[in-house]
C-alpha positions as protocol buffer text, in pm:
chain_id: "A"
residue {
  index: 1
  type: MET
  ca { x: -6082 y: -8677 z: -597 }
}
residue {
  index: 2
  type: ASP
  ca { x: -6330 y: -8846 z: -367 }
}
residue {
  index: 3
  type: LEU
  ca { x: -6312 y: -8748 z: -3 }
}
residue {
  index: 4
  type: VAL
  ca { x: -6361 y: -9022 z: 252 }
}
residue {
  index: 5
  type: ALA
  ca { x: -6466 y: -8931 z: 606 }
}
residue {
  index: 6
  type: PRO
  ca { x: -6178 y: -9009 z: 844 }
}
residue {
  index: 7
  type: GLU
  ca { x: -6390 y: -9238 z: 1063 }
}
residue {
  index: 8
  type: LYS
  ca { x: -6457 y: -9456 z: 755 }
}
residue {
  index: 9
  type: LYS
  ca { x: -6080 y: -9509 z: 716 }
}
residue {
  index: 10
  type: ILE
  ca { x: -6035 y: -9649 z: 1070 }
}
residue {
  index: 11
  type: PHE
  ca { x: -6053 y: -10027 z: 1038 }
}
residue {
  index: 12
  type: THR
  ca { x: -6047 y: -10328 z: 1262 }
}
residue {
  index: 13
  type: LEU
  ca { x: -5780 y: -10579 z: 1161 }
}
residue {
  index: 14
  type: GLU
  ca { x: -6048 y: -10799 z: 1009 }
}
residue {
  index: 15
  type: GLU
  ca { x: -6184 y: -10510 z: 799 }
}
residue {
  index: 16
  type: ALA
  ca { x: -5832 y: -10417 z: 692 }
}
residue {
  index: 17
  type: CYS
  ca { x: -5765 y: -10776 z: 581 }
}
residue {
  index: 18
  type: LEU
  ca { x: -6076 y: -10768 z: 358 }
}
residue {
  index: 19
  type: TRP
  ca { x: -5967 y: -10431 z: 218 }
}
residue {
  index: 20
  type: ARG
  ca { x: -5620 y: -10575 z: 157 }
}
residue {
  index: 21
  type: LYS
  ca { x: -5771 y: -10862 z: -44 }
}
residue {
  index: 22
  type: SER
  ca { x: -5955 y: -10613 z: -264 }
}
residue {
  index: 23
  type: LEU
  ca { x: -5633 y: -10417 z: -320 }
}
residue {
  index: 24
  type: ARG
  ca { x: -5453 y: -10733 z: -430 }
}
residue {
  index: 25
  type: LYS
  ca { x: -5727 y: -10811 z: -683 }
}
residue {
  index: 26
  type: GLN
  ca { x: -5674 y: -10463 z: -829 }
}
residue {
  index: 27
  type: ASP
  ca { x: -5293 y: -10501 z: -829 }
}
residue {
  index: 28
  type: ILE
  ca { x: -5260 y: -10207 z: -588 }
}
residue {
  index: 29
  type: ARG
  ca { x: -4933 y: -10202 z: -392 }
}
residue {
  index: 30
  type: LEU
  ca { x: -4990 y: -10155 z: -18 }
}
residue {
  index: 31
  type: VAL
  ca { x: -4748 y: -9961 z: 201 }
}
residue {
  index: 32
  type: ILE
  ca { x: -4768 y: -10008 z: 576 }
}
residue {
  index: 33
  type: THR
  ca { x: -4597 y: -9811 z: 848 }
}
residue {
  index: 34
  type: ASN
  ca { x: -4659 y: -9807 z: 1220 }
}
residue {
  index: 35
  type: GLY
  ca { x: -4606 y: -9590 z: 1523 }
}
residue {
  index: 36
  type: CYS
  ca { x: -4751 y: -9397 z: 1815 }
}
residue {
  index: 37
  type: PHE
  ca { x: -4807 y: -9064 z: 1633 }
}
residue {
  index: 38
  type: ASP
  ca { x: -4877 y: -8903 z: 1970 }
}
residue {
  index: 39
  type: LEU
  ca { x: -4839 y: -8533 z: 1886 }
}
residue {
  index: 40
  type: MET
  ca { x: -4847 y: -8488 z: 1510 }
}
residue {
  index: 41
  type: HIS
  ca { x: -4579 y: -8256 z: 1370 }
}
residue {
  index: 42
  type: ARG
  ca { x: -4410 y: -8176 z: 1041 }
}
residue {
  index: 43
  type: GLY
  ca { x: -4170 y: -8468 z: 1080 }
}
residue {
  index: 44
  type: HIS
  ca { x: -4467 y: -8707 z: 1083 }
}
residue {
  index: 45
  type: ALA
  ca { x: -4628 y: -8538 z: 782 }
}
residue {
  index: 46
  type: ASP
  ca { x: -4304 y: -8554 z: 580 }
}
residue {
  index: 47
  type: TYR
  ca { x: -4244 y: -8916 z: 678 }
}
residue {
  index: 48
  type: LEU
  ca { x: -4599 y: -9021 z: 589 }
}
residue {
  index: 49
  type: TYR
  ca { x: -4591 y: -8841 z: 255 }
}
residue {
  index: 50
  type: ARG
  ca { x: -4260 y: -9004 z: 159 }
}
residue {
  index: 51
  type: ALA
  ca { x: -4384 y: -9345 z: 281 }
}
residue {
  index: 52
  type: ARG
  ca { x: -4698 y: -9318 z: 67 }
}
residue {
  index: 53
  type: CYS
  ca { x: -4482 y: -9244 z: -238 }
}
residue {
  index: 54
  type: GLU
  ca { x: -4345 y: -9601 z: -206 }
}
residue {
  index: 55
  type: GLY
  ca { x: -4676 y: -9758 z: -315 }
}
residue {
  index: 56
  type: ASP
  ca { x: -5034 y: -9706 z: -430 }
}
residue {
  index: 57
  type: ALA
  ca { x: -5218 y: -9714 z: -95 }
}
residue {
  index: 58
  type: MET
  ca { x: -5106 y: -9672 z: 265 }
}
residue {
  index: 59
  type: LEU
  ca { x: -5225 y: -9822 z: 591 }
}
residue {
  index: 60
  type: ILE
  ca { x: -5096 y: -9706 z: 927 }
}
residue {
  index: 61
  type: LEU
  ca { x: -5079 y: -9940 z: 1225 }
}
residue {
  index: 62
  type: CYS
  ca { x: -5128 y: -9705 z: 1519 }
}
residue {
  index: 63
  type: ASN
  ca { x: -5031 y: -9809 z: 1872 }
}
residue {
  index: 64
  type: SER
  ca { x: -5319 y: -9820 z: 2120 }
}
residue {
  index: 65
  type: ASP
  ca { x: -5302 y: -9615 z: 2439 }
}
residue {
  index: 66
  type: ALA
  ca { x: -5196 y: -9926 z: 2635 }
}
residue {
  index: 67
  type: SER
  ca { x: -4915 y: -10009 z: 2393 }
}
residue {
  index: 68
  type: VAL
  ca { x: -4791 y: -9647 z: 2392 }
}
residue {
  index: 69
  type: ARG
  ca { x: -4772 y: -9658 z: 2773 }
}
residue {
  index: 70
  type: ALA
  ca { x: -4578 y: -9985 z: 2753 }
}
residue {
  index: 71
  type: LEU
  ca { x: -4330 y: -9829 z: 2508 }
}
residue {
  index: 72
  type: LYS
  ca { x: -4308 y: -9467 z: 2627 }
}
residue {
  index: 73
  type: GLY
  ca { x: -4403 y: -9472 z: 2995 }
}
residue {
  index: 74
  type: PRO
  ca { x: -4703 y: -9390 z: 3216 }
}
residue {
  index: 75
  type: THR
  ca { x: -4741 y: -9024 z: 3108 }
}
residue {
  index: 76
  type: ARG
  ca { x: -4795 y: -9111 z: 2743 }
}
residue {
  index: 77
  type: PRO
  ca { x: -4982 y: -9089 z: 2520 }
}
residue {
  index: 78
  type: ILE
  ca { x: -5079 y: -8725 z: 2534 }
}
residue {
  index: 79
  type: VAL
  ca { x: -5354 y: -8778 z: 2274 }
}
residue {
  index: 80
  type: GLY
  ca { x: -5590 y: -9077 z: 2293 }
}
residue {
  index: 81
  type: GLU
  ca { x: -5586 y: -9360 z: 2041 }
}
residue {
  index: 82
  type: TYR
  ca { x: -5909 y: -9278 z: 1858 }
}
residue {
  index: 83
  type: ASP
  ca { x: -5814 y: -8912 z: 1822 }
}
residue {
  index: 84
  type: ARG
  ca { x: -5468 y: -9008 z: 1691 }
}
residue {
  index: 85
  type: ALA
  ca { x: -5623 y: -9255 z: 1446 }
}
residue {
  index: 86
  type: PHE
  ca { x: -5880 y: -8996 z: 1332 }
}
residue {
  index: 87
  type: LEU
  ca { x: -5610 y: -8736 z: 1271 }
}
residue {
  index: 88
  type: LEU
  ca { x: -5401 y: -8984 z: 1072 }
}
residue {
  index: 89
  type: ALA
  ca { x: -5707 y: -9095 z: 873 }
}
residue {
  index: 90
  type: SER
  ca { x: -5785 y: -8733 z: 786 }
}
residue {
  index: 91
  type: LEU
  ca { x: -5459 y: -8704 z: 589 }
}
residue {
  index: 92
  type: ALA
  ca { x: -5490 y: -8741 z: 211 }
}
residue {
  index: 93
  type: VAL
  ca { x: -5187 y: -8974 z: 196 }
}
residue {
  index: 94
  type: VAL
  ca { x: -5347 y: -9220 z: 439 }
}
residue {
  index: 95
  type: ASP
  ca { x: -5596 y: -9475 z: 310 }
}
residue {
  index: 96
  type: GLY
  ca { x: -5653 y: -9664 z: 633 }
}
residue {
  index: 97
  type: VAL
  ca { x: -5561 y: -9692 z: 999 }
}
residue {
  index: 98
  type: VAL
  ca { x: -5571 y: -9990 z: 1234 }
}
residue {
  index: 99
  type: ILE
  ca { x: -5521 y: -9946 z: 1608 }
}
residue {
  index: 100
  type: PHE
  ca { x: -5323 y: -10236 z: 1753 }
}
residue {
  index: 101
  type: ASP
  ca { x: -5294 y: -10322 z: 2120 }
}
residue {
  index: 102
  type: SER
  ca { x: -4955 y: -10485 z: 2168 }
}
residue {
  index: 103
  type: PRO
  ca { x: -4613 y: -10316 z: 2176 }
}
residue {
  index: 104
  type: ARG
  ca { x: -4523 y: -10486 z: 1846 }
}
residue {
  index: 105
  type: CYS
  ca { x: -4733 y: -10533 z: 1531 }
}
residue {
  index: 106
  type: ASP
  ca { x: -4603 y: -10868 z: 1401 }
}
residue {
  index: 107
  type: ARG
  ca { x: -4953 y: -11022 z: 1407 }
}
residue {
  index: 108
  type: GLU
  ca { x: -5094 y: -10738 z: 1197 }
}
residue {
  index: 109
  type: LEU
  ca { x: -4802 y: -10740 z: 952 }
}
residue {
  index: 110
  type: ALA
  ca { x: -4836 y: -11116 z: 903 }
}
residue {
  index: 111
  type: ALA
  ca { x: -5211 y: -11087 z: 842 }
}
residue {
  index: 112
  type: LEU
  ca { x: -5188 y: -10791 z: 604 }
}
residue {
  index: 113
  type: ALA
  ca { x: -4871 y: -10892 z: 414 }
}
residue {
  index: 114
  type: PRO
  ca { x: -4783 y: -10547 z: 280 }
}
residue {
  index: 115
  type: ASP
  ca { x: -4591 y: -10501 z: -41 }
}
residue {
  index: 116
  type: VAL
  ca { x: -4378 y: -10232 z: 125 }
}
residue {
  index: 117
  type: TYR
  ca { x: -4304 y: -10162 z: 492 }
}
residue {
  index: 118
  type: VAL
  ca { x: -4164 y: -9822 z: 586 }
}
residue {
  index: 119
  type: LYS
  ca { x: -3985 y: -9752 z: 913 }
}
residue {
  index: 120
  type: ALA
  ca { x: -3795 y: -9453 z: 1045 }
}
residue {
  index: 121
  type: GLY
  ca { x: -3425 y: -9424 z: 967 }
}
residue {
  index: 122
  type: ASP
  ca { x: -3314 y: -9493 z: 1323 }
}
residue {
  index: 123
  type: TYR
  ca { x: -3387 y: -9861 z: 1249 }
}
residue {
  index: 124
  type: THR
  ca { x: -3209 y: -10115 z: 1033 }
}
residue {
  index: 125
  type: VAL
  ca { x: -3323 y: -10462 z: 924 }
}
residue {
  index: 126
  type: GLU
  ca { x: -3112 y: -10601 z: 1208 }
}
residue {
  index: 127
  type: THR
  ca { x: -3268 y: -10376 z: 1475 }
}
residue {
  index: 128
  type: LEU
  ca { x: -3630 y: -10431 z: 1374 }
}
residue {
  index: 129
  type: ASP
  ca { x: -3823 y: -10640 z: 1624 }
}
residue {
  index: 130
  type: ALA
  ca { x: -3755 y: -11005 z: 1535 }
}
residue {
  index: 131
  type: GLY
  ca { x: -4125 y: -11094 z: 1513 }
}
residue {
  index: 132
  type: GLU
  ca { x: -4201 y: -10798 z: 1289 }
}
residue {
  index: 133
  type: ARG
  ca { x: -3897 y: -10869 z: 1072 }
}
residue {
  index: 134
  type: ASN
  ca { x: -3995 y: -11235 z: 1032 }
}
residue {
  index: 135
  type: ALA
  ca { x: -4353 y: -11143 z: 937 }
}
residue {
  index: 136
  type: LEU
  ca { x: -4219 y: -10909 z: 669 }
}
residue {
  index: 137
  type: LEU
  ca { x: -3956 y: -11147 z: 534 }
}
residue {
  index: 138
  type: GLN
  ca { x: -4203 y: -11437 z: 515 }
}
residue {
  index: 139
  type: ASN
  ca { x: -4425 y: -11223 z: 293 }
}
residue {
  index: 140
  type: ASN
  ca { x: -4138 y: -11095 z: 75 }
}
residue {
  index: 141
  type: THR
  ca { x: -4217 y: -10740 z: 184 }
}
residue {
  index: 142
  type: ARG
  ca { x: -3978 y: -10470 z: 63 }
}
residue {
  index: 143
  type: ILE
  ca { x: -3848 y: -10279 z: 369 }
}
residue {
  index: 144
  type: VAL
  ca { x: -3766 y: -9908 z: 333 }
}
residue {
  index: 145
  type: PHE
  ca { x: -3605 y: -9684 z: 596 }
}
residue {
  index: 146
  type: MET
  ca { x: -3684 y: -9310 z: 589 }
}
residue {
  index: 147
  type: PRO
  ca { x: -3453 y: -9053 z: 749 }
}
residue {
  index: 148
  type: PHE
  ca { x: -3577 y: -8817 z: 1019 }
}
residue {
  index: 149
  type: ILE
  ca { x: -3594 y: -8443 z: 986 }
}
residue {
  index: 150
  type: ALA
  ca { x: -3344 y: -8332 z: 1251 }
}
residue {
  index: 151
  type: GLY
  ca { x: -3491 y: -8185 z: 1567 }
}
residue {
  index: 152
  type: LEU
  ca { x: -3850 y: -8288 z: 1506 }
}
residue {
  index: 153
  type: SER
  ca { x: -3989 y: -8539 z: 1755 }
}
residue {
  index: 154
  type: THR
  ca { x: -4279 y: -8567 z: 1995 }
}
residue {
  index: 155
  type: THR
  ca { x: -4033 y: -8606 z: 2283 }
}
residue {
  index: 156
  type: ASN
  ca { x: -3862 y: -8277 z: 2186 }
}
residue {
  index: 157
  type: ILE
  ca { x: -4198 y: -8100 z: 2168 }
}
residue {
  index: 158
  type: ILE
  ca { x: -4299 y: -8228 z: 2512 }
}
residue {
  index: 159
  type: GLN
  ca { x: -3962 y: -8122 z: 2660 }
}
residue {
  index: 160
  type: LYS
  ca { x: -4000 y: -7775 z: 2510 }
}
residue {
  index: 161
  type: ILE
  ca { x: -4350 y: -7736 z: 2656 }
}
residue {
  index: 162
  type: LYS
  ca { x: -4229 y: -7848 z: 2998 }
}
residue {
  index: 163
  type: ALA
  ca { x: -3941 y: -7600 z: 2988 }
}
residue {
  index: 164
  type: GLU
  ca { x: -4172 y: -7303 z: 2934 }
}
């Protein structure tokens, strides 16, 4: 198995689109998921492993620091965007990471047209952001929802640290 340095798996959207084209030519099914991934924990690792099992390659759309603040509040993220992307890219199940700067990733999903999109089980097709859902449906992307491991969340970890 060839190891790829994590920094080589962090792409701009334009680089990811070129990579996506090469995957299509090779008939490789692309899985995309997205999120903040602020403090990595076992729940993230389990989720990412199971997401990767849905296809042949996986790209993660990782929220930028600004978009995490917009979604989670002014005290987040705990870990900066490049460090989060590097950690994600260091995982064997991850083939690429793109940092995106808006609260929603509809632009990136439309440009990359994944074969499979994986989202956490607290979502349904109806509760997905309308722009993201439309980008996926227009590209005939299969949408998969993965259940959480109970009790594992970044918010819970932060609350536990604050309580000590």
